C-alpha positions, 0 to 999 in steps of 0.5 A: 050335274048328271041328267041321265047315265051318259048325259050331262047338263055341265062338263064340269064334275062334282068332286066326289065324281072325281075323287072315286074316280081317281081311286083306281089309279091309285090301285094301279099305281100301288101294285105298280109302285110295290113292284118297281120298287121292292120287287127286285130287291125282295127276289134278289135278298129274299128269294134268292134269283140272281139280279139279271134273272130277276129283273127278266121277270119283269122283263117278260110278264110286262113285255107279254102283257104290253103287247095285250095292252093294244087288243084290250083297248080295241076290245073294249072299243068294240064292247056293246053290252048294255052297261058299256065299253069300259065299266063292265070290265071293272067287275071282271077284274077286280078280284083276279087283280088282288089275288094274283098280286097276293101271290107275287110275293108268296116264296115258293119252296123250290131251289132251282134259279131256273124253277124259280125264275120259271114260278115268278115269271107266270105269276108276274105275267098273270098279275100284269094281264089282270092290271090290263083288264082293269087299267085299259077300260079305266083310263079310256073311260077317261076322257068320257067323263068331260070334253072340256080342256081345263076340266081334263086337267082337273080331273087328272090331278085328282087321279094323279093325287090318288096314283102318289097316294098310291105310291106312298103307301108301299113306299112308307109302308111296305117293308114296315108292315113285313117286318110287323109280320115278322120280317123276311119272305113270310112278311112279306108275303103277309103284307102282299095279301094286305096289299091285295084285298086293299086294291080289290075293293074301290073298283066297285065303287068305280063302277057305281060312281062313274058312266059311259057317253051313250053317243059314243057307244052307238059310234061304229068302229069300222077299222080293223085292229090291223088298220087302226094301229096303222092310223094311231102310228100315223097321227103325228101328235099322237106320236110326239105325245106317246114319246114323251110319254115314254121317256119320261115313263122310263126316267120315273121307273128307272129310279123307282127301282133304284133309289132303294139300292141308291140309300142302301149301297151308296148313301148307306143310310137304308133307313133314310128311304122311306123317309125321302120318298115320303117327303118326294111324294108330299112335295108332289101332292102338294105342288099338283093344286100349284100346277093346275092352278097355272094350267088356267094359264098355259098349254099342257105342253108348256107346263110339261116342259117346265116341270120336267126341266126342273126334274133334270136339273134335280136329277143330276144334282143327286149324282153328286150327293155323297155319303158325308152329305147332310141328311137335310141336303138329301131330303131336300133334294128329294122334295124339290125331284117332286115338284117337277115329277108331278108335272111328268107323271100328270100331264101326259094322260091329261093331254091324251085326251085331246089327242082322241078327239083329235082321232075322231076329227080325222077318222069319225071314230071314237077309240079311247081303248086303242089309244089308252091300250097303246099308252099303258103298253108303251108304259109297262114295255118303256118301264120294264125294258129299263128295269131290265137294264138297270139290272143287268147293269147292275150285275155286270158292275159287280153287284152282289146282293147282302154284300158290301158293293165294289166301286164299280157297282157303286158308280153303277148306282149312282149313274142309273139313278141320276144320269140315265133318267135325267137323259131320258128327261131330255127327250121328253122335253124335246118331243114336248117342244112346240106339241100341236095340239094346244087349248085353242086347237083343241077348241077349234077340234071340238067346234069342228066335231059339233057341226058334224052332229047338227 
């Protein structure tokens, strides 16, 4: 129950607050998922860009924007507006975010490969920057809503469910809507415009429902940006958390970009793509409450290891799926993958709040913006780099859009769908082993912070 804005009688949050807050990740993940699932495909199949150039479009936008993420985080740390450090940016960024997403799906009337590449790179960059204005303050706000170790896991479970639903919308509706609007590039343009409107509206509700802690805003940030970055890199627990998060995100982004190629060209069942993705995502949603329940009895790092190891085994199994494999087996494998995917997606963000508290104990400052900004930086740069390498690998393997593929291209699709993600997930598990901020350690951190304020 809220006593006043920013002052809480209990660290437990009402379900309504958690649900509305989770809508932010719904909109962010909807756009990210639509771009991860379809944009390489859209640019290659409908715009006519070569796969290598299409993948570099994503790389340029993500790279430039990724470097802006820590700066956006630091900017929000230094913001001292009457309405707070984070929430006002929701009102600033919402409309540009939706408009720029819609512009990504316009088929601009140019023939030159270079001109197309330049136009889509610029629009993609603009969209990425508007996403940063929303995403970094949004994720920096999360640790302020509650300081409780378990309640943060609960908030992130709500957020992860909304995030999965954000993936579900483009996964099951993007191509069917494009076909309903006439198909081709024009159909994607109308679908992009409708999605652009969809992702604007929730931010106004998030602004009205959430709050910030006045005590956090009043705490001065003395370190410069460069000094703050050095302190962040020197934070051993955060380095390990960032590494496992980066590895898991690369695995997710590679699978997202290649999954449609896997069904279209390897299994030769394009109609099963949406069904398999739907089953995977529904399994994620169904398994998240079970992981949340288990988190009452285990540390977050341990749960991450178990769930990610499960996903590794399922990912490797996908390499051995053949075009002759029964449909029900393919669907079952997709569902099993969702059980592990749920943990890899949810748990690192749940663990981030404790790393921020540990940073306050070390430095005396609240720097959620910088920490969330660097996390978002890793998500964008790592994912874009991985997808770019995947696009280049496809072209080097002889892939040509819209045509029967050579054996080398089919093998590349299988490796990128199964082996490459599994390798990165192994790296994530290795980094998670022995993660130092346990439930007991976090309780001690809060105790010491409490003594400082008395």
